[in-house]
TIGUZA-564892 format. One record per residue: residue in one letter; x, y, z of N, C-alpha, C in turn. Coordinates in steps of 0.1 Angstrom, whole numbers, plus 2048, in hexadecimal, padded with zeros to 3 digits. Atoms other than C-alpha are relative to their C-alpha. Example, Ala and Ser with C-alpha at 12.3 -4.5 7.8 and 13.67 -1.06 7.14 Angstrom:
A8097F480087B7D384E80980C800;S7F77F58008897F58477F880B808;
END
This chain:
M8097F480080080080080980C800;T7F87F480180F8217F67FF80980B;H8007F67F581783D80E7F38097FE;F80B7F88037FC8517FC7F37FA805;T80D8077FD7E18368017FF7FF80F;L8018017F17EA8318267FC80E806;N8037F37FB7E885682B7F18037FE;L80F7FE8037C585781A7F87F8809;V8088097F67B883A82F80080680E;G7FF7FA7F37C584B84E7F780C801;Q8097F48007B286B8457F27FC801;I80E80580079285783F7FC7FB80E;V8038057F37958458607FF80B80A;M8007F47F779C8668727F28077FF;R80D7F880277C8758637F47F8805;I80C8087FC76485786A8017FC80E;A7FF8057F377284E88C7F680780A;P8097F97F775E86989F7F17FC7FE;L80E80480373E85C88E7FC7F2805;I80380E7FD7418388997F87FF80D;P8098017F573383D8BC7F28047FD;R80D7FC80471684F8AE7F97F67F7;A80580B8097128348937FA7F5808;R80580B7F770E81A8AF7F2804805;K80D7FC7FB6F182F8BD7F57FD7F7;V80B80180A6DE82C89D8007F27FA;G80180E8046E480689980A7FC7F5;I7F680480A70380688380D7FC808;S7F48047F87207F189280D8057F9;A7F37FB8067447FB88D8057F77F5;L7FC80A80A74A7DB8797F78027F3;S80980080C72B7DE86280280E7F9;W7FE7F380673480385C8097FF7F4;A7F780180B7517F88467FA7F97F4;N80680880B73B7E18327F58077F9;K80B7F98067217FB82980680D7FA;P7FC7F380572481A81480080B80B;C7FE7F77F573183582B7F480B800;F80A7F680071684D8207F37FB7FA;S80D8058036F883681B7F5809805;K80B7F77FC6D784881C7FB7FE80E;S8068037F36CA83683B80A80480B;A7F77FC7F66EA83B84E80280F802;S7FE7F17FF6EF85F8467F4807805;N80C7FA7FB6CB86884D7FF7FE80F;S8018037F16CD85686F80A809807;L7F67F87FA6ED8698777FB80F801;I8047F38016DE88A86C7F580380B;S80B7FF7F76BE88488080580180E;D7FB8007F26D187B89F80780D804;S7F97F47FE6E789989B7F780C803;V80A7F57FE6C98B08987F97FF80D;R8068027F36B98A08B680980580B;T7F67FC7F66D98A68CA800810801;M7FF7F28006D98CB8C07F3808801;S80D7F98016B38D28C07FE80B80A;S8037F67F66B38E58E080780D7FD;K7FA7F48046CA8FE8D07FB8067F3;L8057FC80D6BB8FF8AE7F1804801;S80E7FC7FE69B9108BA80080F805;G8027F27FC68D9328C480380280F;A7FF7FD7F26939438E57F37FD808;N80C8037F767C9399027F780D801;R8087F47FD67195E9067F68037F5;I80A7FE80A65E95D8E57F57F67FF;K80A80B80064B93D8EC7F2806805;G80D7FB7FC6269448ED7FC80D7F9;T8037F48066289638D87FF7FE7F0;E7FF80380F6289528B57F38047F9;K80D7FE8076039568AD7FE80F7FD;N8027F28045FB97689A7F48027F8;I80C7FF8075D998188F8028077F3;W7FF7F980D5E69988748057F77F5;V7FB80980A5F897C8637F47F77FB;E80B8098045DA9648647F58077F9;F80C7FA8065BE97D85C8038087F4;G7FB7F980C5D29918438017F67F4;K7FF80B80A5D99718307F37FB7FC;L80E8058035B59668337F980A7F7;A8067F58085A99878248057FF7F2;V7FA80180D5C19848077FB7F47F8;E80480C8075B99607FF7F27FF7FC;N80E8008035949667FF7FC80D7F8;K8037F48075969877ED7F5808806;A80A7FA7F8582996809802810800;L8007F27FD5799BB80D80680280E;N7F88007F45919C58287FC80C809;L8027F67F55839D88468077FB80D;G7F98067F559B9C585C80C809804;Q7F47F97FC5BE9D485D7FE80F7FF;G8027F17FF5C19F98668098087F7;F7F87F78095CEA0B8477F68067F6;P8097FA80A5BDA2382F8017F97F2;D7FF80480E5B4A1980C80080C7F7;F7FE7F48085BCA3C80080E806803;K7F27FB7FF5DCA507FC80180A80B;P7FE7F57F75EBA678167FE80D7F9;P8017F28075E7A8D81080C8027F6;Q7F67FE80B5FAA987F180D806805;H7F47F97FB612AAE8048097F6807;V7F880B7F961DA8F8188087F87F6;I7FA80880B624A7C7F880B8097FA;D7F67F7806636A9B7EA80D801808;E7F48007F764DA9C8088097F47FF;M7F880C802657A788038088017F2;M7FA7FF80D65EA7E7DE80B80A800;A7F67F67FF672A9D7E680C7FA807;A7F58067F8687A8A8008087F67F7;V7F980B80868FA6D7E88078077F4;A7FA7FA80B697A847CB80A80B803;S7F77F57FC6ACA9D7DF80E7FE7FB;D7F28008046CEAA67D38097FE80C;N7F88027F46DAAA37F78027F1802;H7FD80F7FF6ECA817F87FD7FB80E;L8028057F36E6A7F81D7F27FB802;M80E8057FF6C1A788178007F17FE;H80080E8036CCA5580C80A7F980A;Q7F68067F76E4A4E8297FA80080F;Y8058007F26E1A4784F7FE80E805;T8017F47F96D4A638648027FD80F;R7FF8017F16D4A6888A7F87F4804;S80680C7FD6CCA4789A7F2801807;S80C7FF7F86B0A528B27F680B7FA;G8097F78076A0A6A89980780A7F8;H7FB7F68096A8A7F87B7FE80E806;P8007F37FA6B0AA38877F48087FD;R80B7F8804695AB48737F37FA806;L80C8077FB67BA9A87E7FE80280F;V8017FE7F1682A9C8A47FD80E803;S8037F17FD681AC28A27F28027FD;A80E7FE80365FAC18917F77F980B;L8078077F5653AA88AC80080880D;S7FF7F87F4660ABE8C87F780C7FE;R8087F480364EADC8B87F17FC801;L80E80480062DAC88B57FC7FD80E;Y8058067F462CAB78D780380980D;S7FD7F77F563BAD28EE7F3807806;P80C7F97FA61AAE68F17F57F5803;L80A80A7FD605AC68F18027F980D;I7FD8077F4617AB790E80280A80C;G7FD7F67F761FAD891F80E800806;Q7F28007FC645AD39208088057F4;Q7F77FC80B661AE290C8097F47FD;L7F980D80366FAC38FB80D8027F9;D7F3800807693ABF8F28007F57F5;P80280980B693AAF8D08097F4801;N7F680B7FF6B2A998D87FE7F880C;K8008087F36AAA8F8FC7F17FB803;N80E8037FD683A8E8FD7F97F97F5;V80680580C67CA7F8DB8087F47FB;T7F980B807685A5D8CB7F77FB7F5;V80880480C67AA4E8AA8047F17FE;S7FD80E803677A298A07F77FC7F5;V80780680C667A128867F17FF804;G80E7FF7FC643A1C88D7FE80180F;A8038007F1632A208AF8037F2806;Y7FD80D7FC6369FA8B080F7FF805;G7F28007FC65C9FF8B180380880C;V7FF7F77F4659A1B8CA7FC7F880D;L8058077F4645A058E280A7F4803;F7F680B7FE65E9E88DD80C806807;C7F47F97FA67BA008E67FC80380F;A8047FC7F2667A0C9057FF7F4809;V80280C7F765E9E991280E7F9802;Q7F38077FE6819DA90B80A809807;G7F67F77FA6939F99177FD80480E;L8047FB7F267F9FF9377FB7F5809;I80680A7F86719DE94380B7F5803;N7F780B7FC6879C59567F87F3802;P80680D7FD6809A095A7FA80080E;G8068007F366799C9767F880D803;D8087F37FF6599C09737F27FD7FC;E80E8028036339C19737FB80C7F8;V8057F680A6209D49587F17FE800;V80F8008015FB9DD9597FC8057F2;I8057FD80E5EA9DD9377F1801801;I80F7FE8015C79EB9317FB7FA7F4;E80680880B5B19D591C7F38077FB;P7F880780A5A99D490080D8077FD;F7F37FA8035CD9DA8F58047FC7F2;F7FB80480D5DF9DA8D48097F3803;D7FC80D7FD5EA9B68D180F7FE802;C7F28017FE6109BC8D180480380F;Y7FC7FC7F36109C98F58047F4808;E7FE80C7F860D9A790580D7F87FD;P7F380780362A9958F280C809803;M7F47F87FE6419B38F580380080F;V7FE8017F263D9B291B8067F3804;K7FC80D7FE64298D91B80F7FE7FC;V7F280280566298E90680A808809;A7F77F87F76709A991E8027F980D;G7FF8077F366B99193B7F680680A;G80A7F97F764F9A794A7F47F7803;I80C8077FC63099A95B7F48097FE;A80B7F88036109A894D7F47FD808;H80D8017F95F09AF9607F68087F8;Y80A7FB8095D09B894E7F4806807;C80C7FA7FB5B49D09567F78047F4;P8087FD80C5979D193D7F680C802;L80C7F880157F9EC9337F47F87FF;R80C80980155D9DE9397F48097FC;P80C7F880553C9E99287F680180B;T80B7FE7F75219F993D7F37FE7FA;K80D8048075079F29228057F97F4;T7FC80880C5079D99067F47FF7F6;E80C8018094E49DC8F680080C7F7;G8017F580A4DF9F08D680D8077FD;V7F47F88044F7A0B8CA80680580D;T7F97FB7F4511A128E580C8087FB;S7F47F780352FA298E780C7FA807;S7F48047F9553A228F080180680E;K8017F97F354CA3B90C7FA7F780B;D8078097F7536A1F91C80A7F6806;W7F780A7FB555A0A92280980780A;I7F97F97F5566A139438097F7808;L7F78087F7581A0895B7FA80180E;D8048007F25799FE97E80C804808;P7F47FB7F9591A139948067F780A;K7FA8097F65949F99AF8067F47F9;E7FA80B80759A9DD99680E8057FA;L7F47FB8065B59F398580B80180B;E7F57FE7F55C79FB9A68047F2805;S7FC80D7FB5C69D69AF80B7FA7F8;K7F68058095DE9D099280E806803;F7F47F97FD5F89E79A08067FB80E;N7F98037F46129DF9BB80E806800;Q7F27FA7FF6369E89C58097FB7F5;N7F880580B6439D39A87FC8057F2;T8057FB80D62F9E598D80980A7FA;K7F77F78076469F69747FA8097F7;A8067F880B62FA029597F17FD7FF;L80E80180560BA0894E8008037F1;I8027FE80F603A059297F28037FD;V80E7FC8035E5A1891D8008057F1;N8027FC80E5D8A1E8F97F580A800;N80A7F58005C6A3F8F58018097F4;P80C8088005B1A408DF8047F17FE;N7FD80E7FF5AEA1B8E37FD7F87F3;N80280980B5B1A018C87FE7F2806;P80A7FF80A59A9EE8C27F3808803;L80D7FB7FB57F9FF8D77FD80E7FC;G8037F2803583A248CE7FE80880C;K8027F97F4582A2E8F280A80C801;V7F87F57FD58FA518F97FF80380F;F8007FF7F1598A5491E7FD80E804;S8037F37FB589A7193080B80580A;R7F67FB7F759EA889467FF7F980E;D8018077F3590A789668067F27FF;E7FB80E801599A5595980F8017FF;L7F27FE8015BCA6195080680480D;L7FB7FC7F35C0A729728017F4809;M80080D7F75B7A5098380C7F87FD;M7F48078045D2A3F96F80D807805;A7F47F87FC5EBA5B9768027FF80F;D7FF8017F25E4A5999B8067F3804;L7FA80D7FD5ECA3499B80E7FF7FC;C7F280080560CA3998780980780A;K7F87F87F6618A539A08007F980E;K8018077F360CA3F9BF80A7F4800;Y7F880C80161FA209B380D8027F9;D7F37FD80763CA329A28027F87F3;T80180980C633A239818028097F3;I7FF7FA80D63CA2C95D7F37FF7F8;C80B801809620A339448048007F2;L7FE80180F623A279207F38037F9;S80D7FC806608A3A90E8018007F1;D80180280E601A2E8EB7F58097FA;E80A7F68045F0A4C8DA8008027F1;V7FF7FF80E5F3A448B57F48067F9;Y80C7FB8065CFA4E8AE7FC80E807;E8037F47F95D2A6F8C17F880B7F9;W8077F58085C4A858A57F27FB7FB;M80C8068055A7A6E89D7F67FF80B;V80A7FF7F558DA7A8B77F48067FB;Y80D7FC807568A7F8AF7F780780A;D80B7F97F854AA938BB80780B809;D7FB7F67F7552AA88DA80B7FB809;N7F68067F756CA918E880E8077FE;K7F37FA80058FA9E8F080A7F6804;H7F58097FC5AFA8B8F080A807809;I7F77FA7F65C4A9290F80C7F7801;K7F48077FE5E8A889128037FE80F;I7FE8037F25EEA7693380E807804;A7F37FA7FC612A859327FE80F804;S8037F27FD602AA89347FA80280E;L8057FF7F35F3AA095680A80280B;P7F67FD7F6604AAC9768087F4805;G7F780B7FB622A969808027F57F7;M80080C80961FA8096180B8007F5;F7F77FF80B638A8D94880D7F7803;E7F48067FD656A7F95B7FF7F1801;R80280E7FF647A5C95B7F87FA7F4;T80880480B636A5A9398088007F3;V7FB80180E641A4F9167F38017F7;T80B7FF809628A5C8FC8047FC7F2;M7FC80680D628A498DB7F68057F5;G8087FC80B61CA568BA8057F97F3;S7FD80880C61CA4A8967FE8097F3;A8017F980D623A5B8747F67F87F7;G809808808610A3E8637F1804803;K80D7FD7FD5F0A458767FD80F7FE;T8037F28015F3A6B8777FF8057F2;L7FF7FB80E5FBA6F8527FA7F67F6;S80680A8095E8A5184480A7F97F7;A7F5807808608A408398067F5808;T7FC80B7F660AA2084E80C7F97FB;G7F5808806623A1083680E807802;W7F47F97FE63DA2B83F8077FB80D;K7FB8057F4641A1B86180A809808;L7F87F77F964EA388757F880580C;G8077FB7F4645A4089980A80780A;W7F77F97F7652A548B77FB7FF80E;G8028007F2654A558DC80480D806;I7FE7F37FA652A758F18007FD80F;G7FF8027F165DA7691680C806806;P7F47FB7F9677A7F93080C7F97FC;E7F380580469BA799298037F2806;H7FD80D7F969EA5D9437F87F47FB;L80780B806684A499318037FE7F1;I7FD80180E68DA5290D80E7FB7FD;A7F28048026B2A4C9108017F07FF;P7FF80F8026AFA269167F97FB7F4;M80680480C697A248F98098037F4;Q7F77FD80B6B0A358E380B7F67FF;V7F580B8006CBA1C8ED7FB7F37FA;L80580D8056B49FF8E67FE8017F1;H8027FE80E6AAA0D8C480D8007F8;Q7F37FF8076CFA148BB8067F27FE;N7FA80D8016D89F08C27F67F67FA;C80A8098066B99E18B27FF8037F1;T8017FD80F6B29F389080980B7FC;Y7F77F58026CBA108947F980D7FC;N8087F48036B6A298817F57FD7F6;C80B80280A698A2E86B8048067F3;P7FC7FB80D699A3684680080F7FF;T7FF7F28016A5A598407F68077F8;P80A7F980768EA638247F2800806;V80D8007F9670A588377FF80A80B;Q8007F77F567AA6C85580080F7FB;E8007F2806681A8B83F7F28037FB;A80E7FE80665FA8782E7F680380B;V80A7FE7F564CA8484F80380D807;A7FD7F37FA65FAA285D7FA80B7F8;G8067F6808654AB78407F1801801;A80F8017FF630AAB8427FB80580D;L8047FB7F362EAB286780280F801;E7FE7F180063DAD58637F48077F8;F80B7FA808622ADC8487F4800809;E80C8017F8606AD086080180980C;I7FE7F77F4614AE387E7FD80E7FC;D8027F2804613B0386A7F18027FD;Q80E7FE8035EEAFC8627F77FE80C;M8088047F55E2AF48857F680A805;D80A7F67FD5D1B158897F58017F6;Q80A80180A5BCB0C86B7FB7F27FF;P80480E7FF5ABAEB8747FB7FA7F3;D80580680C59BAE785280B7FC7F6;K7F58038095BDAE784180A7F7806;C7F68097F95D0AD385B7FB7F2800;Y80480E8005D0AAE8567FE7F980D;F8028057F25D3AA887B7F1800804;F80E7FE7FC5AFAB587E7F67FB7F5;S80980380B5A0AB085B7FE7F17FF;L80280E8015A6A8A85C7F47FB809;A80B8047F758FA8687A7F28047FB;K80D7FB806574A9B8687FC7F77F4;E80280980C578A8484A7FB7F2805;L80380E7FB576A6485F7F27FF808;Q80C8017F8558A6D8757F47FC7F8;P80B80580853EA698598027F27FC;K7FD80E80454FA4884F7FC7F780C;R8048087F454BA3C8737F17FF801;D80F7FF7FF526A478737FA7F77F5;K80580880B520A368518017F1804;L7FE80E7FD52FA1585D7F67FC80C;A8098037F551BA1687E7F27FF7FB;K80D8018054FBA1C86B7FD7F37F8;I80180C8075019FF8547FF7F4809;C80080B7F75089E88717F27FF807;Q80D8007FA4E89F28827F57FA7F7;E80A80480A4D49EC8628007F17FE;V80080F8024DF9C78618007F980D;G8028077F44DA9BF88580C7FF809;L7F47FF7F84FD9C689280080C809;S8007F57F65039DC8B180E806801;P7F37FA8005209F48AC80380780D;V7FB7F87F5535A038C880680C7FA;V7FB7F4808539A268BA80C806807;P7F37FB7FA55DA318C080180F802;E7FD7F27FE567A528CF80C8057F8;G7F47FC807588A518BD8057F47F9;G7FA80B80859FA3C8A77F87FE7F3;Y80780380C593A2C8877FB7F17FF;F80580E7FF586A0A8937F2801807;M80D8017FA563A0089D7FE7F1805;M80480D7FB55A9E28B37F17FF7FE;V80E8028035399D38A87FC7F3806;S80580C7FA5259BA8BC7F97F77F6;T80680A80851B99A8AB7F87F6809;G8058097F750D98A8CA7F27FC7FE;N80E8048024E998B8C07FD7F97F3;L80280780C4EE97A89F8007F1803;K80280E7FE4E395689D8077F77F6;T7F980780A4FB94C8828077F3806;D7F980C7FC50792888580E8007F9;L7F280080552D9298828057F27FE;P7FB80E80253E90B87380B7FD809;D7F58047F85568F888880D8017F8;D7F47FE80857890487C80C7F8806;G7F68097FA58B8EA89180980780A;T7F87F97F65989038AA7F880280D;D8077FD7F459090C8CE801810802;D7FF7F17FF5939328C67F3806804;P80C7F97FC57A94B8D37F68027F4;R80B7FF80A5599518C080480A7F5;D7FE7F580A5659718AF80A7FB7F6;F7F780680A58295E89F7F97F87F5;K80880980956A9458907F78087F8;F8097F88075529608868078087F5;V7F97F880A56C9758748067F77F5;R7FC80A80A57A9568627F47FD7F7;W80C80280855794E8577FC80C7F7;M8047F480854F97284C80A8027F5;T7F67FE80A5709748397FF7F67F4;T80080B80B56C9538267F28007F9;K80D8028055469538217FA80E7FA;L8067F380453C97881F80A8097F8;K7F57F980755E98481180180E806;L7FF7F37F855F9A082C80A7FD80B;A7F68037F657E9A18427FF80A80B;A7FF7F87F35809AD86680A7FA809;I7F68057F65959A78857F87FC80C;P8068047F358A9938A480580780C;P7FB7F87F558C9AA8C28057F880C;S7FB8087F559298E8DB80F7FF800;A7F18008025B698F8CD80680B808;F7FA7F47F85BA9B08E17FD7FE80F;Y8028037F25B399F9028097F4805;H7FA80C7FA5C698891A7F67F5801;Q80980C8005B896591D7F4802809;E80B8007F65A496C93C7F580A7FD;H80A7F680459198992C7FB7FF7F2;K80480080F58C97D9087F17FF7FE;H80F80080156797890F7FA80D7FE;L8057F280256499E90F8008047F2;G7FF7FC80E56C99F8EA7FB7F67F6;E80380B80956097E8DC7F38017F9;N80C7FE80753E98B8D280080C7F7;Y7FE7F480954C9A88BD8097FD7F5;V7F57FF80B55F9AE89D80580E800;R7FB7F38025759CB8968018047F1;F7FF7FB80E5709DF87680880D800;C7F87F48025879FA8697F88097F6;F8087F7808576A1985A80980C7F9;I7F87F6808594A2D84C8017FB7F2;K80180580D589A2382A7F88097F7;K8087F880957AA3380B7F17FD803;D80E8027FE554A3880D7FB7F47F8;E80580B80854FA1F7F18047F3806;T7FC80C7F9562A058057F67FD80B;I8098027F554CA0A8237F27FC7FB;E80D80380652DA0980D8007F27FA;A7FF80E8055399E97FC7FF7F680B;A8018097F453D9D981F7F1800804;G80E7FF7FC5199E58267F87F77F7;D80780880A50D9D48068017F1804;I7FE80E7FC51D9B38117F87FC80C;L8078037F350E9B58347F18007FD;K80F8008024EB9BE8277FC7F47F8;K80480C8074EB9A280E8007F4809;W80080C7F64F59898297F4801809;F80B7FE7F74DB9988417F37FC7FA;G80C8038074C09958277FE7F17FE;S80180E8024C89718217FD7F980D;V8028067F34C89698467F1802804;K80E7FE7FC4A597984B7F77F77F8;K80980980849796382F8017F2806;
END
């Protein structure tokens, strides 16, 4: 045997020797190994399977995300598309933003300034944070430093993520007012926080009701607070209910935050969409609350451009700084041209604020209120009971008095999930099940409702009405 052959055999032996003990585990003896093809299909598959089993505990997601996988937007968005359903589910307009907003984006992208296409300041484009400081200083009653009191992230979603991850320690307790936007719960869980839930409860359920009829029990809310409570999360106006909290309700929350030395995370993305004689009050503007509140806003909601995914947080430096650090180490910064465009659009609107008919902050609500009323009337006409919202652009509609036999969809999901699946597939009308906005123990409060979105063209709402009327007519027969 030549020196070359001996060397080659030696290398082969060296390579397969570590595999022999594992081969024995899967029923291949050391002797039989030599009599079979080294890479036979059965042997190699067995080895691979055994190897994967050995490493399976590492080839998996982190424990902190377990239980957060289910997402209504994925399921019901896909269901609407597959069934070509009229979509009153997800909250986005089916019309363009104001022309000047589009023009600002086009100008930013076409600018001769090469910096419009490069990184900008991590926690907020200088022009944008200056505009936000100018807008919110009088609204909150504080002179805001653009660099220390303002931070920007990828939508209000990103701002809330930075707040929860940057401010909540494992074991900290967080009080969440229900119904809540569905990301609140998993965000707290991933941060290692312990969530406690306090629901708004309806004082009347028959006929046409208002979101004003849904209230908090002060004693129940205080029972959720203790010395370990780190934060309260409140959504005002509320999604999906449309509740606009009164000054007295906000003062009650503020008193608890001060009594238990608690942060308030106030999600106010629908701040400009308030109807009738209702007033939106910022909890950060109440006595003693600015130093413990992060106020969150959204360019997507404010300017009807949800796809731009840009949001902001306003608060004291000791709360904003940790959020800026988190954002810097997570996404670093947001797209420069989007921030430049939003800055220009906000500056334009700020200059129009003394002329409400010309300012989109105010004119959008005037445009949406008739749409709200149109949808409420349609629902009444077909035997559904709307909860008329004080703010936002969603409407909870009671389906509890309908006698529709829902098919068994093979799940143990709440009734509203089954109803929305049926309505999307059979009626070709998409909605969102509101029980998704509740913790398990309170899902019954939402399971006899559906959530419709009314920031749509009039013809879209009318088309939805035609679908419902056709169905209601067939039911009566």
